[in-house]
Backbone as JSON, one array per atom type, in Angstrom:
{
  "sequence": "MKAKDTETPKKAKTTVYMTEEEETLLNELFIKRLRERRKTDKSALLCEGIRLLFEREIGDKAND",
  "N": [[0.85, -1.18, 0.0], [0.58, 2.2, -0.83], [2.13, 4.98, 0.73], [0.49, 7.86, 2.02], [0.68, 10.72, 0.02], [2.24, 13.72, 0.83], [2.27, 17.17, 0.39], [5.2, 18.99, 0.1], [6.38, 22.15, 0.93], [7.79, 24.35, -1.5], [11.18, 25.2, -1.34], [13.56, 27.81, -0.98], [16.97, 28.44, -1.49], [19.28, 30.42, 0.24], [21.73, 32.94, 0.98], [22.91, 34.2, 3.99], [24.09, 37.05, 5.49], [25.6, 37.92, 8.42], [26.47, 39.55, 11.5], [29.02, 38.67, 13.92], [27.89, 38.84, 16.43], [25.13, 38.56, 15.88], [25.16, 35.99, 14.85], [25.94, 34.6, 17.13], [23.68, 35.06, 18.74], [21.75, 33.63, 17.26], [22.82, 31.06, 17.49], [22.55, 30.71, 20.26], [19.76, 30.66, 20.53], [19.23, 28.34, 19.06], [20.59, 26.38, 20.6], [19.15, 26.62, 22.99], [16.62, 25.65, 22.22], [17.31, 23.03, 21.57], [18.02, 22.06, 24.09], [15.55, 22.13, 25.28], [14.44, 20.06, 24.07], [13.18, 20.54, 21.68], [12.98, 19.89, 18.54], [14.74, 21.42, 15.99], [16.12, 23.52, 13.41], [18.62, 25.79, 12.18], [17.72, 27.1, 9.91], [14.95, 26.9, 10.18], [14.61, 28.51, 12.43], [15.34, 31.02, 11.4], [13.35, 31.33, 9.44], [11.08, 31.42, 11.08], [11.64, 33.8, 12.44], [11.45, 35.62, 10.31], [8.71, 35.39, 9.69], [7.61, 36.38, 12.09], [8.61, 39.02, 12.08], [7.38, 39.96, 9.78], [4.67, 39.87, 10.57], [4.77, 41.8, 12.57], [5.55, 44.12, 11.16], [3.92, 44.28, 8.85], [1.66, 42.69, 9.06], [-0.41, 43.7, 10.79], [-1.32, 45.87, 9.29], [-2.36, 44.59, 7.07], [-4.72, 43.58, 7.99], [-6.39, 45.71, 8.23]],
  "CA": [[0.0, 0.0, 0.0], [1.37, 3.41, -0.97], [1.95, 5.98, 1.78], [-0.21, 9.07, 1.57], [1.6, 11.77, -0.4], [2.04, 15.04, 1.44], [2.99, 18.2, -0.35], [6.19, 19.75, 0.84], [6.5, 23.48, 0.32], [9.01, 24.63, -2.25], [12.11, 25.96, -0.52], [14.59, 28.57, -1.69], [18.25, 28.5, -0.8], [19.76, 31.79, 0.29], [22.9, 33.21, 1.81], [22.62, 35.22, 4.98], [25.26, 37.7, 6.05], [25.3, 38.44, 9.75], [27.62, 39.85, 12.34], [29.32, 37.62, 14.89], [26.91, 38.95, 17.51], [23.89, 37.97, 15.4], [25.39, 34.54, 14.76], [25.92, 34.12, 18.51], [22.28, 35.05, 19.16], [21.1, 32.51, 16.57], [23.32, 29.84, 18.12], [21.94, 30.61, 21.59], [18.37, 30.2, 20.33], [19.31, 26.95, 18.6], [20.96, 25.55, 21.75], [18.02, 26.65, 23.93], [15.58, 24.73, 21.75], [17.81, 21.67, 21.7], [17.92, 21.7, 25.51], [14.12, 21.94, 25.56], [14.07, 18.91, 23.24], [12.34, 21.01, 20.58], [13.79, 19.69, 17.35], [14.72, 22.57, 15.09], [17.38, 23.83, 12.75], [18.81, 27.24, 12.08], [16.85, 27.6, 8.85], [13.61, 27.04, 10.76], [14.64, 29.68, 13.3], [15.34, 32.21, 10.55], [12.02, 31.44, 8.84], [10.18, 31.88, 12.14], [11.94, 35.21, 12.63], [10.9, 36.37, 9.17], [7.26, 35.44, 9.87], [7.31, 37.29, 13.2], [8.89, 40.37, 11.63], [6.32, 40.3, 8.84], [3.47, 40.17, 11.36], [4.97, 43.07, 13.28], [5.69, 45.23, 10.23], [2.9, 44.35, 7.81], [0.48, 41.91, 9.43], [-1.49, 44.53, 11.33], [-1.83, 46.7, 8.19], [-3.11, 43.72, 6.17], [-6.03, 43.33, 8.6], [-7.18, 46.96, 8.25]],
  "C": [[0.9, 1.24, 0.0], [1.07, 4.39, 0.16], [1.28, 7.21, 1.2], [0.8, 10.15, 1.23], [1.24, 13.08, 0.29], [2.87, 16.03, 0.67], [3.97, 18.89, 0.57], [6.35, 21.1, 0.15], [7.83, 23.64, -0.4], [9.9, 25.52, -1.4], [13.14, 26.64, -1.4], [15.85, 28.57, -0.85], [18.76, 29.92, -0.88], [21.01, 31.87, 1.15], [22.56, 34.35, 2.74], [23.95, 35.74, 5.52], [24.88, 38.3, 7.39], [26.59, 38.7, 10.52], [27.87, 38.66, 13.27], [28.31, 37.64, 16.03], [25.59, 38.3, 17.1], [24.02, 36.46, 15.28], [25.37, 33.91, 16.15], [24.48, 34.04, 19.02], [21.52, 33.87, 18.54], [21.53, 31.19, 17.2], [22.71, 29.63, 19.5], [20.49, 30.14, 21.5], [18.34, 28.73, 19.95], [19.6, 26.02, 19.78], [19.83, 25.49, 22.76], [16.95, 25.66, 23.5], [16.04, 23.28, 21.82], [17.69, 21.18, 23.15], [16.48, 21.43, 25.92], [13.56, 20.75, 24.79], [13.06, 19.28, 22.15], [13.19, 20.94, 19.32], [13.62, 20.88, 16.41], [16.04, 22.62, 14.34], [17.46, 25.33, 12.56], [17.96, 27.84, 10.98], [15.44, 27.83, 9.37], [13.54, 28.26, 11.67], [14.59, 30.96, 12.48], [13.97, 32.4, 9.9], [11.0, 31.93, 9.87], [10.38, 33.37, 12.41], [11.37, 36.08, 11.53], [9.38, 36.5, 9.32], [6.86, 36.41, 10.98], [7.54, 38.74, 12.8], [7.82, 40.84, 10.65], [5.05, 40.69, 9.58], [3.6, 41.52, 12.06], [4.95, 44.26, 12.34], [4.48, 45.4, 9.3], [1.58, 43.7, 8.24], [-0.68, 42.73, 9.93], [-2.13, 45.38, 10.22], [-2.69, 45.87, 7.24], [-4.52, 43.46, 6.69], [-6.91, 44.56, 8.64], [-8.21, 46.99, 7.14]]
}
């Protein structure tokens, strides 16, 4: 029997330039989630940050 196909969203590969301080902050978030046994990766953290920034900057305006 064939497993149910699930659509995976198309992903884009990008390069991110950040300062050492920003890299340290990202690493701290990554380590915190690992300690909490919340499986994640740095790409997921960056995507979550983008979504939160979007909501803060544009999300409220989209609901007007």
